[in-house]
C-alpha positions, -999 to +999 in steps of 0.1 A: +258+433-704+243+410-729+211+409-709+205+446-717+191+461-749+205+495-758+184+524-771+192+561-777+216+583-759+198+603-733+226+623-717+264+629-717+291+646-696+328+652-696+338+616-691+304+596-693+275+590-717+241+578-705+219+554-726+183+544-723+182+505-720+159+476-712+165+444-695+158+417-721+127+396-719+111+422-697+096+457-699+119+470-672+137+501-686+171+512-672+196+539-675+231+527-686+260+550-679+293+545-697+322+559-680+359+561-691+379+536-671+404+564-660+377+576-636+373+541-619+383+555-584+355+581-585+329+557-597+340+530-572+334+556-543+301+566-558+289+529-561+301+524-525+276+550-514+246+541-536+249+503-533+228+499-501+203+528-506+168+519-511+144+548-509+116+563-532+135+596-536+170+582-541+180+568-575+181+530-573+215+515-583+212+480-599+246+467-611+280+477-626+303+460-650+338+465-666+347+462-703+380+468-720+379+506-719+349+515-698+329+510-667+291+506-670+267+515-642+231+503-644+204+523-625+167+529-626+154+549-656+138+583-650+118+593-681+115+629-670+151+638-673+168+661-648+154+691-630+178+715-649+160+705-682+126+711-667+137+746-655+152+755-688+118+746-705+095+762-680+115+789-663+102+789-628+078+765-612+045+772-594+048+772-555+027+740-553+053+722-574+081+737-555+066+723-523+060+689-538+096+686-552+109+702-520+093+674-499+110+649-522+145+663-517+139+666-480+129+630-478+160+621-497+182+641-474+166+626-444+172+592-456+208+598-468+218+616-437+204+589-415+230+566-431+258+589-422+264+603-457+264+639-469+252+647-504+275+679-511+264+683-547+226+692-545+220+710-578+192+708-604+214+686-625+217+661-596+179+656-594+160+633-618+123+631-623+105+598-630+074+592-651+052+598-620+067+633-613+087+621-583+120+637-577+151+615-571+185+623-557+208+609-584+243+622-581+267+610-553+300+618-570+309+642-543+292+624-514+312+617-482+309+602-448+297+627-422+328+621-399+353+622-429+378+651-424+387+673-453+424+664-446+417+628-458+408+640-493+432+631-522+442+656-548+415+645-573+388+649-547+401+684-537+400+694-574+365+683-580+353+701-549+371+733-559+355+730-594+321+726-577+326+758-556+337+777-587+306+765-608+279+769-583+290+793-555+255+801-545+249+764-536+280+764-512+274+773-476+292+804-462+313+783-438+327+764-468+334+795-490+352+812-461+370+779-451+361+783-414+340+751-414+335+718-430+308+699-448+279+690-426+241+683-427+238+721-423+257+728-456+234+703-474+204+722-461+219+755-474+221+738-509+184+727-504+176+764-498+194+774-531+175+746-550+142+759-537+150+794-548+160+782-583+128+762-586+107+792-575+125+818-596+142+800-625+176+814-612+199+804-584+203+828-554+222+860-560+221+855-598+221+893-603+258+893-594+278+895-627+310+881-614+316+848-595+335+867-569+305+890-562+283+859-559+306+845-533+306+877-513+268+879-515+264+842-504+287+850-474+274+883-462+243+895-481+208+886-469+188+864-492+164+886-512+128+884-505+107+865-533+077+887-540+059+860-560+062+834-533+042+830-500+055+841-466+058+806-455+082+798-483+102+830-478+104+822-441+117+787-448+143+800-473+156+826-447+160+797-423+178+774-447+201+803-458+211+815-423+247+825-425+256+806-393+254+768-398+241+764-363+210+787-371+198+765-399+171+738-395+185+705-384+220+720-381+225+702-347+230+668-362+193+659-363+195+645-398+179+612-388+148+630-374+115+630-392+117+645-427+091+673-420+107+682-387+140+685-404+129+715-422+114+731-392+080+745-386+077+764-419+077+733-442+052+716-419+029+744-422+034+745-460+027+707-462-007+714-445-017+737-474-004+714-502-026+696-527-041+663-518-016+646-542+014+661-525+000+652-491-005+617-503+029+614-516+044+627-483+023+601-465+038+573-488+073+584-480+065+578-443+069+615-434+046+633-410+042+669-398+050+659-362+086+654-349+096+618-345+121+602-324+156+607-336+173+576-351+210+568-343+232+574-373+245+542-388+284+541-394+293+541-430+309+507-427+274+492-422+262+508-455+291+499-477+297+463-488+330+446-482+361+452-502+357+417-518+324+427-533+340+458-548+357+437-575+342+447-608+328+417-627+343+414-663+315+407-689+313+395-725+315+425-747+283+436-765+290+446-802+266+475-797+289+489-771+325+484-782+344+460-804+371+437-791+399+428-815+418+396-810+453+399-794+470+382-824+462+367-858+459+330-864+473+314-895+446+296-913+471+276-934+487+261-903+456+248-888+450+210-889+413+216-897+392+238-919+388+273-905+351+280-908+340+316-911+317+332-885+287+330-909+293+293-916+295+286-878+264+306-870+242+287-894+258+252-887+235+226-873+243+214-837+258+179-845+281+194-870+291+222-847+298+197-819+319+177-841+339+207-851+344+218-815+356+183-807+383+188-834+393+221-817+396+203-784+418+176-798+441+202-813+446+219-781+444+190-756+463+164-776+501+159-777+506+185-804+534+211-807+529+243-786+529+265-818+499+245-831+480+248-798+486+285-797+474+289-833+442+270-825+435+291-795+439+323-815+414+310-839+391+302-810+397+338-796+387+353-830+354+333-830+347+345-794+348+381-803+314+377-820+286+382-794+262+356-810+288+330-815+304+336-780+270+327-766+270+295-785+306+286-775+300+295-738+272+270-737+290+242-756+309+214-741+342+229-752+342+256-724+340+229-698+368+210-713+390+241-714+381+247-678+391+212-668+424+217-687+431+250-668+423+234-635+446+205-642+474+228-653+470+250-622+470+220-598+502+208-614+519+242-613+510+244-576+526+211-569+556+221-591+552+186-607+558+179-645+525+177-665+521+162-699 
């Protein structure tokens, strides 16, 4: 974490906070998400999904770390914030923008589905906008493998999905609300339809329902209202995406790996033909066309995820700008056989004097001294190492190598069960 410079807070949630950051010695800005460690299982699952993704419309995962109380996830920085903020500021969006953003989401769905993954949570808060106006799918907290049965969900996952259903019923497909079907590419396309409606009107579908129960009933049985301010092409596409039967929706027959434009059926292809030159150029950059392409075989999730050994979170030196680490015990300065320099003195000390002092520390720990004296010296060393600047000096000094040699020697002796002096 020392390689990142922290800036202002740019977002927060129930158990996480997001900061703007920068990779030191560069102008590469990143988003740094701090998560309470109690949610490590959820974050591990999310990182599993995001790790191998590399697409213009999917948020790029870069790294993750663990400190004493938190997990830290580093991803690309999107200066435009999330789509929810844009809708709160502007209300609805012009149809040209709805089309452009819709193509971005469609390209992301095409890519993610081709890797055998369902998004599940496809709401405005799940979409980020970069400085070029490109929409990126950013939230994989509810994502799951296409062939993963609901019966395999643990209690925490079931509760999160239930909360999602309660908060955004109009984004949940009828077969899920009625519990007669499971999550599928078709349910993701229902959510895409809801997203397009909210972009075009500023409100989610069936927002005129006062109670959540009424919204659920409307999503299950009521036809999607016609949008008078939108074109017939967009209305036709929305009716197809919001078909009550999953099999009647575009791409419902497991064709998620087909070409992105074909995935949304003829309506979106026709809309793309009337888009602005900029939107068409961006569609071309994403590799999408208006003609159906050959279907690609879905890859098993095991090919997307990295091995369990790579799932180990790397511990990092704590950054004072993030959280402060206190020593596990207090050393006794009077019992030390050398002068206990303060942090300020050590930070301003010249290199030869510092190396001589570190050699004194080594002799105290490595020599034939009482165990209590060695423990007291190590507590003093630990107190010094909690300072970020001094820790960098210590880690690059010869003392660290000597300690490593000592540990390897001790470990080798303990493995052989032989006495060591």
